[in-house]
C-alpha positions as CSV (number, residue, x, y, z in Angstrom):
1,M,0.0,-0.2,0.4
2,Q,1.6,3.4,-1.1
3,T,1.4,5.9,1.7
4,A,1.5,9.8,1.7
5,I,1.8,10.2,5.8
6,T,1.9,14.5,6.8
7,D,5.2,16.1,7.3
8,T,4.0,16.5,11.1
9,L,3.4,13.0,11.7
10,R,6.1,10.8,9.6
11,N,9.5,11.3,11.6
12,T,7.7,10.6,14.6
13,P,7.6,6.7,16.5
14,D,3.9,6.7,15.8
15,G,3.8,7.8,12.1
16,Q,7.0,5.9,11.3
17,E,5.4,2.6,12.8
18,A,2.1,3.4,11.0
19,D,3.5,3.7,8.0
20,R,5.8,0.6,8.1
21,I,2.5,-1.3,8.8
22,L,0.5,0.3,5.9
23,R,3.0,-0.8,3.4
24,A,2.5,-3.8,4.4
25,C,-1.0,-4.3,3.2
26,T,-1.5,-5.5,0.0
27,H,-5.7,-5.1,0.0
28,C,-6.6,-8.7,-0.4
29,G,-9.6,-9.0,1.9
30,F,-9.0,-12.0,3.9
31,C,-9.1,-10.7,7.1
32,T,-12.4,-10.0,6.6
33,A,-13.5,-13.6,6.9
34,T,-12.3,-13.7,10.1
35,C,-13.5,-10.2,11.9
36,P,-16.6,-10.4,14.3
37,T,-17.9,-7.3,13.0
38,Y,-17.9,-7.3,9.8
39,Q,-19.4,-10.8,9.8
40,L,-21.9,-8.8,11.9
41,L,-22.8,-5.7,10.2
42,G,-21.5,-6.6,6.8
43,D,-20.2,-2.9,6.5
44,E,-16.5,-2.5,4.8
45,R,-16.0,0.0,7.6
46,D,-16.5,-2.5,10.4
47,S,-13.7,-4.6,9.0
48,P,-10.0,-4.6,9.1
49,R,-9.3,-3.4,6.0
50,G,-11.8,-0.9,6.1
51,R,-10.4,0.0,9.3
52,I,-7.3,0.7,7.8
53,Y,-8.0,2.5,5.0
54,L,-10.0,5.1,7.8
55,I,-6.5,5.1,9.9
56,K,-4.5,6.0,6.6
57,Q,-6.6,8.6,5.7
58,V,-6.3,10.5,8.8
59,L,-2.8,9.9,8.8
60,E,-2.5,11.6,5.1
61,G,-4.3,14.6,6.6
62,A,-8.2,13.7,6.4
63,E,-10.1,15.4,9.1
64,P,-11.7,12.5,11.4
65,T,-15.1,12.4,11.8
66,R,-17.7,11.0,14.7
67,A,-18.2,8.4,12.1
68,T,-14.7,7.6,11.8
69,Q,-14.1,7.2,15.7
70,T,-17.4,4.9,16.1
71,H,-16.1,2.2,13.2
72,L,-12.4,2.5,15.4
73,D,-14.5,1.8,18.6
74,R,-16.2,-1.2,17.2
75,C,-13.0,-2.8,16.6
76,L,-12.6,-5.4,19.5
77,T,-8.9,-5.9,18.8
78,C,-9.4,-9.3,19.1
79,R,-6.4,-9.5,16.4
80,A,-8.2,-12.7,14.6
81,C,-7.5,-10.5,11.0
82,E,-3.9,-10.9,11.9
83,T,-3.8,-15.1,12.0
84,T,-5.4,-14.5,8.5
85,C,-3.3,-11.9,6.8
86,P,-0.7,-13.7,4.4
87,S,1.4,-10.2,4.5
88,G,1.7,-10.0,8.5
89,V,0.1,-6.5,8.9
90,E,0.2,-5.7,12.6
91,Y,-2.9,-4.6,12.5
92,G,-3.4,-4.4,16.6
93,R,-0.4,-2.1,16.9
94,L,-2.0,0.3,13.8
95,A,-5.8,0.5,15.6
96,D,-4.0,1.8,18.7
97,I,-2.2,4.5,16.9
98,G,-5.1,5.0,15.0
99,R,-7.9,5.8,17.5
100,D,-5.4,7.6,19.8
101,L,-4.9,10.1,16.8
102,V,-8.6,10.1,16.1
103,D,-9.3,11.1,19.6
104,R,-7.1,13.8,19.7
105,Q,-9.1,15.5,17.3
106,V,-12.9,14.2,17.9
107,R,-14.1,15.3,21.4
108,R,-16.3,12.5,22.7
109,G,-19.8,13.7,24.5
110,P,-19.6,14.2,28.4
111,V,-21.2,11.1,29.1
112,E,-18.6,9.0,27.2
113,R,-15.9,10.8,28.4
114,F,-17.1,10.3,31.9
115,M,-17.4,6.4,31.4
116,R,-13.5,5.9,30.1
117,W,-12.5,8.0,32.7
118,G,-13.9,6.3,35.5
119,L,-13.0,3.0,33.3
120,R,-9.1,4.1,33.5
121,R,-9.5,5.5,37.1
122,F,-11.0,2.9,39.1
123,M,-11.1,-0.3,36.9
124,A,-7.0,-0.5,36.7
125,Y,-6.6,0.1,40.2
126,R,-6.9,-3.3,42.2
127,E,-7.2,-1.0,45.5
128,R,-10.1,1.4,44.0
129,F,-11.7,-1.6,42.3
130,T,-12.2,-4.1,44.8
131,P,-14.1,-2.0,47.5
132,L,-16.4,-1.0,44.6
133,L,-17.1,-4.5,43.5
134,R,-17.8,-5.5,47.4
135,L,-20.2,-2.7,47.6
136,G,-21.8,-4.3,44.3
137,Q,-21.8,-7.8,45.7
138,L,-23.4,-7.0,48.9
139,F,-26.4,-5.3,46.9
140,R,-26.3,-8.2,44.3
141,P,-29.4,-9.9,46.0
142,L,-31.6,-6.7,45.6
143,M,-31.2,-5.7,42.4
144,P,-32.7,-6.4,38.9
145,A,-31.7,-9.5,37.0
146,P,-29.7,-7.9,34.1
147,L,-27.9,-5.7,36.4
148,K,-27.1,-8.5,38.6
149,A,-26.0,-10.6,35.6
150,K,-23.1,-8.1,35.7
151,I,-21.8,-8.1,39.4
152,P,-20.0,-11.9,39.4
153,P,-20.8,-13.8,43.0
154,R,-18.3,-13.0,45.6
155,Q,-15.7,-15.9,45.4
156,T,-13.3,-17.4,48.3
157,A,-9.7,-18.1,46.8
158,G,-8.8,-20.9,49.3
159,S,-5.4,-21.2,51.1
160,W,-2.1,-20.2,49.1
161,P,0.7,-22.9,49.4
162,D,4.0,-21.9,51.5
163,S,5.9,-24.2,49.0
164,T,8.7,-24.5,51.0
165,A,9.5,-27.6,49.5
166,A,9.5,-25.9,46.1
167,T,12.9,-25.8,43.9
168,R,12.0,-23.1,41.1
169,T,10.0,-19.5,41.1
170,M,7.8,-17.9,38.9
171,L,5.9,-14.9,39.0
172,V,2.2,-14.1,38.8
173,L,0.6,-10.9,37.8
174,D,-2.0,-10.6,40.2
175,G,-3.7,-7.1,38.0
176,C,-6.5,-4.9,38.4
177,V,-9.8,-7.2,38.2
178,Q,-8.7,-10.7,39.0
179,P,-8.2,-10.2,42.3
180,A,-11.8,-9.2,43.5
181,A,-13.8,-10.5,41.1
182,A,-12.1,-14.4,40.8
183,P,-9.3,-14.8,43.3
184,R,-9.8,-18.3,43.3
185,T,-7.6,-18.5,39.9
186,N,-4.2,-17.2,40.8
187,A,-4.9,-19.4,43.9
188,A,-5.6,-22.3,42.3
189,A,-2.7,-22.1,39.6
190,A,-0.3,-21.3,43.0
191,R,-1.8,-24.7,44.5
192,V,-1.5,-27.0,41.1
193,L,2.2,-25.5,40.7
194,D,3.0,-26.1,44.2
195,R,2.1,-30.0,43.7
196,L,4.7,-29.8,40.6
197,G,7.8,-27.9,42.9
198,I,7.0,-24.7,41.6
199,R,6.6,-21.7,43.7
200,L,4.3,-19.0,42.4
201,V,5.0,-15.8,44.0
202,R,2.4,-12.6,43.6
203,V,4.4,-9.3,43.9
204,R,1.9,-6.9,45.6
205,E,3.8,-3.9,43.9
206,A,2.7,-5.0,40.8
207,G,-0.7,-4.0,39.3
208,C,-2.4,-3.5,35.9
209,C,-0.9,-4.7,33.0
210,G,-1.7,-1.5,31.2
211,A,-3.7,-3.0,28.3
212,L,-6.9,-1.3,29.7
213,P,-5.4,2.2,29.1
214,Q,-3.7,1.5,26.2
215,H,-7.2,0.6,24.2
216,L,-8.5,3.5,25.8
217,S,-6.4,6.0,24.1
218,A,-4.0,6.5,27.4
219,R,-1.0,4.9,26.0
220,D,1.2,7.3,28.6
221,E,-0.5,5.8,31.3
222,A,-0.3,2.1,30.0
223,L,3.4,2.6,29.8
224,D,3.9,3.8,33.5
225,F,1.9,0.4,34.6
226,A,4.6,-1.3,32.8
227,R,7.4,0.3,34.4
228,R,5.7,-0.4,37.6
229,N,5.8,-3.6,36.9
230,I,8.8,-4.5,35.7
231,D,10.5,-2.2,38.9
232,A,8.1,-4.7,41.1
233,W,9.7,-7.9,39.3
234,W,13.1,-7.1,38.4
235,P,14.8,-8.3,41.8
236,H,12.8,-11.7,41.8
237,I,13.9,-11.6,38.1
238,Q,17.6,-11.3,38.7
239,A,17.2,-13.8,41.6
240,G,16.1,-16.0,39.2
241,A,12.3,-16.6,38.5
242,E,11.9,-18.4,35.2
243,A,8.9,-16.9,34.1
244,V,6.3,-14.8,34.8
245,V,3.1,-16.9,34.3
246,V,-0.2,-15.4,32.9
247,T,-3.4,-16.6,34.5
248,A,-5.2,-14.0,32.4
249,S,-4.2,-14.0,28.3
250,G,-5.6,-10.5,27.7
251,C,-2.9,-9.2,30.3
252,G,-0.4,-11.8,28.5
253,A,-1.0,-10.3,25.3
254,Q,0.0,-6.6,26.8
255,L,3.1,-8.0,29.0
256,A,4.3,-9.7,25.4
257,E,4.2,-6.0,24.0
258,Y,6.5,-4.4,26.7
259,G,9.8,-5.0,24.9
260,H,8.3,-3.1,21.8
261,L,6.3,-0.6,24.1
262,L,9.4,0.6,25.8
263,R,12.1,-0.2,22.5
264,D,12.8,3.6,22.9
265,D,12.8,4.4,27.0
266,P,16.9,4.1,27.5
267,D,16.0,2.7,31.3
268,Y,13.4,0.2,30.5
269,A,14.2,-1.2,27.1
270,D,16.6,-3.9,28.3
271,K,14.3,-5.2,31.3
272,A,10.9,-4.8,29.4
273,R,12.8,-7.0,26.6
274,R,13.5,-9.4,29.6
275,V,10.0,-9.4,31.1
276,T,9.2,-10.3,27.5
277,E,11.0,-13.3,27.2
278,L,9.8,-14.6,30.3
279,V,5.9,-14.1,29.7
280,R,4.1,-17.7,29.2
281,D,0.6,-18.5,29.5
282,L,-0.2,-21.0,32.5
283,G,-1.5,-23.6,30.1
284,D,2.0,-23.6,28.1
285,I,3.4,-23.6,31.5
286,L,1.7,-26.9,32.3
287,A,2.1,-28.3,29.1
288,D,6.0,-28.6,29.7
289,E,5.6,-30.4,32.8
290,D,4.9,-33.8,34.1
291,L,1.2,-34.0,34.8
292,T,0.9,-38.0,35.9
293,A,-0.7,-36.8,39.0
294,F,-3.2,-35.3,37.3
295,H,-4.2,-38.3,34.8
296,N,-7.8,-39.2,35.1
297,L,-9.1,-36.1,37.6
298,G,-11.6,-35.3,34.3
299,A,-13.0,-38.8,34.3
300,G,-14.2,-38.4,30.8
301,R,-16.5,-35.0,32.6
302,P,-18.0,-32.9,29.5
303,V,-16.4,-29.3,29.4
304,A,-16.3,-26.8,26.6
305,Y,-13.2,-24.6,26.4
306,H,-13.6,-21.0,25.4
307,P,-10.0,-20.4,24.0
308,P,-9.6,-16.2,24.4
309,C,-8.7,-14.5,21.3
310,T,-5.8,-13.0,23.5
311,L,-4.5,-16.4,23.6
312,Q,-5.8,-17.7,19.9
313,N,-4.1,-14.4,18.3
314,A,-1.8,-12.6,20.3
315,P,1.9,-12.9,19.2
316,G,4.0,-14.7,22.1
317,L,1.7,-16.4,23.6
318,Q,0.8,-20.1,22.9
319,D,-2.8,-21.9,23.9
320,R,-2.0,-25.2,24.9
321,V,-4.9,-25.2,27.2
322,A,-7.1,-27.9,25.2
323,G,-4.1,-30.7,25.6
324,V,-3.7,-30.2,29.0
325,L,-7.4,-30.6,29.7
326,Q,-7.2,-34.0,27.9
327,T,-4.1,-35.5,29.5
328,A,-6.2,-34.5,33.1
329,G,-9.3,-36.7,31.5
330,F,-11.6,-33.9,30.8
331,R,-13.6,-34.8,27.4
332,L,-13.9,-31.5,25.4
333,T,-17.1,-30.7,23.7
334,P,-17.1,-29.7,19.8
335,I,-17.5,-25.7,19.6
336,R,-18.1,-24.0,16.0
337,D,-16.1,-21.2,15.1
338,K,-13.9,-20.8,17.8
339,H,-11.5,-17.9,16.0
340,L,-14.8,-15.8,16.5
341,C,-14.7,-13.3,19.7
342,C,-17.1,-13.7,22.5
343,G,-17.3,-9.8,22.8
344,S,-15.6,-9.2,25.9
345,A,-12.7,-7.7,24.6
346,G,-11.6,-5.7,28.0
347,T,-13.5,-3.1,28.7
348,Y,-15.5,-3.7,25.2
349,S,-18.7,-5.3,26.6
350,I,-19.2,-2.1,29.1
351,L,-18.7,0.7,25.6
352,Q,-20.2,-1.6,23.3
353,P,-22.8,-3.0,24.8
354,A,-25.2,-4.3,21.9
355,M,-22.6,-5.4,20.0
356,A,-20.8,-7.6,22.8
357,N,-24.0,-9.3,23.7
358,R,-25.0,-10.2,20.4
359,L,-21.0,-11.6,19.9
360,R,-21.7,-13.4,23.7
361,D,-25.3,-14.8,22.3
362,D,-23.6,-16.8,19.3
363,K,-20.9,-17.7,21.5
364,L,-22.8,-19.4,23.9
365,T,-25.2,-21.2,21.6
366,N,-21.7,-22.9,19.7
367,L,-20.1,-23.5,23.2
368,Q,-22.9,-24.7,25.0
369,A,-23.9,-27.2,21.7
370,G,-22.1,-30.4,23.1
371,D,-23.9,-30.5,26.5
372,P,-20.8,-29.7,28.8
373,D,-20.8,-29.3,32.3
374,T,-18.7,-26.4,32.5
375,I,-17.3,-23.7,30.4
376,V,-13.6,-23.2,31.1
377,T,-11.4,-20.2,29.4
378,A,-8.3,-18.5,29.9
379,N,-9.1,-14.8,30.4
380,I,-10.8,-13.0,33.6
381,G,-13.1,-10.7,30.8
382,C,-14.0,-13.6,28.8
383,Q,-14.8,-15.7,32.4
384,L,-17.2,-12.6,33.3
385,H,-18.8,-11.9,30.0
386,L,-20.2,-15.0,29.6
387,G,-20.9,-16.0,32.6
388,T,-23.6,-13.3,32.6
389,A,-25.8,-15.0,30.3
390,A,-24.7,-18.8,30.4
391,G,-26.6,-21.9,31.7
392,V,-23.6,-23.4,33.4
393,P,-21.0,-22.1,34.9
394,V,-18.1,-20.8,33.5
395,R,-15.0,-21.0,35.2
396,H,-10.9,-20.4,34.8
397,W,-9.8,-24.2,33.2
398,I,-7.1,-24.2,36.3
399,E,-10.0,-24.8,38.5
400,L,-10.6,-28.0,37.0
401,L,-7.3,-29.1,37.8
402,D,-7.6,-27.8,41.4
403,G,-10.0,-29.7,42.2
């Protein structure tokens, strides 16, 4: 694709990266076959190819409109398009650049601005989000059904093992939403890894991975979260921690970008690159371990596994969850259109509820077609979103191995 990026942008880091990505695009349209929003709406501007053209026009000096912003907002950033692109177009990175550029030129309405500010200021901070969720859970029984469905019931995490006999150490990201909404996930991961001789360490100073502000056009904020996490983990990495374990693939996709995001930061570039090298999904970790102790744990129990988009599509992550569950004796039910997003996509289900719910309902139809007794996934966003309307429990898959 030929480009004519404006003089003011051409020599900026964003302009240079966007130019490189745009020039890789050949207009072929293969991406439209795997784009969830294009499949639902049939509008070229709601396809990756169409959004690439919109971003290109803005980079070349065209004035963006509210319509431009709307079509970019509808993108889930699921990156399914990247998996079918024969030219290797890094669409996810281009989308972040394009959204940020448009948001600086098109002012949103007061309600939208307030919602996006609130999400960044409360959801991304564990110490702020947790009390709000606890308040909602307290009054949950009194709420109308639609609102009640959006608030997960309170969980007990169970004990965190002391792992005194462990010979290996790994770090885990606690994150922002998961510790309050699904505290059992990381605790279950710690208990399972403890059985394999691995001590899982959570560092309280670490927090949000940065994905939430990154996709809400607050990229400087996202970099601050990345630096905070690197600072929190670095002493443990120097002491020999062999991996940064991810139990929420949406966070994993962001952590896998730290090396790229901080590539021009003289103080953090090398550290960020090292963190990116250490990031591994929990399923990838377990797939390389001796799981003899978990054989036949499932005893043929029917389970539907929903692979999150970030685990399927994000560079740097490997989805090996299905193999782990099958090794443990669970029977995975067949699922159509596994590649299509469930509609969670971070804050997407809050900011684009109509589209998100259509995608969720389609996904649940496919997940429940095989009559599973449980739906499992590898991302907290998917877990909470699917759980608002599922007819069976929706859990993180590691809970099955925890027993």
